[in-house]
C-alpha positions, 0 to 999 in steps of 0.5 A, a space after each residue: 873462575 867468574 860466571 858473569 862480568 868482572 870489573 876491576 878498578 885500580 886507583 894506584 899502580 897495578 903490577 903483575 909479575 908472572 914467572 911462568 906462562 900467561 895464556 889468555 883466550 878471548 872468545 868475543 871482542 877485546 878492547 883496550 883504552 889507554 889514556 897515557 903511555 903504553 910501553 911494551 918490552 919483549 925480551 925474546 920473541 913476540 908473535 901475533 897471529 890474526 885470523 880475520 881482520 886487523 885494524 889499527 887507528 893511531 891518532 898521534 905519533 907512532 914509533 916502532 924500533 926493531 933491533 934485530 929482524 922484523 918480518 911481516 907476512 900478509 896472506 891476503 890484501 893489505 891496504 895502507 892509507 897515510 894522511 900526512 907524511 910517511 918516511 921510511 929509512 933503512 940504515 942497511 940494505 932494503 929489499 922490496 920484492 913481489 911475485 907479481 907487479 909493483 905499482 907506484 903512484 903519486 898524485 903530484 910529484 914522484 922523486 927517486 934519489 940515489 947518492 950512489 949508482 942506480 940500476 934499473 934492470 929488466 931481463 925479460 921485458 922492456 922499460 917504458 917511460 910515459 910522461 904527460 908533461 915536459 919530456 926531458 930524459 937523459 940516459 947514460 949508456 
């Protein structure tokens, strides 16, 4: 137990192996500065619970690979701003669902592609297409 501040500087490699549980409780702020690579391998389940605000600032390449299931639950608002390109690719089926409205907005051109059939299905409402530019719409019954 340390009553005041603790400062540790290691001038080589630091390896920590824990064969039991590793429990950490931070009562105020936590900051991590990594100037090299960070590799994290979780053999089973990884769970993270944030009660207040969560902010990530990634200034380089961000790659996330999930081999099995991935779930993200937000009980509030989520805002994501991408300055550059954002490409999301799914090798299997990808579903996007909401209990309310879905809004897609593009400042310039929005393109939706399908190499197979594309279905737009509305059981309870109408489909409205509004265009401010040239209007060339082909519908196959």
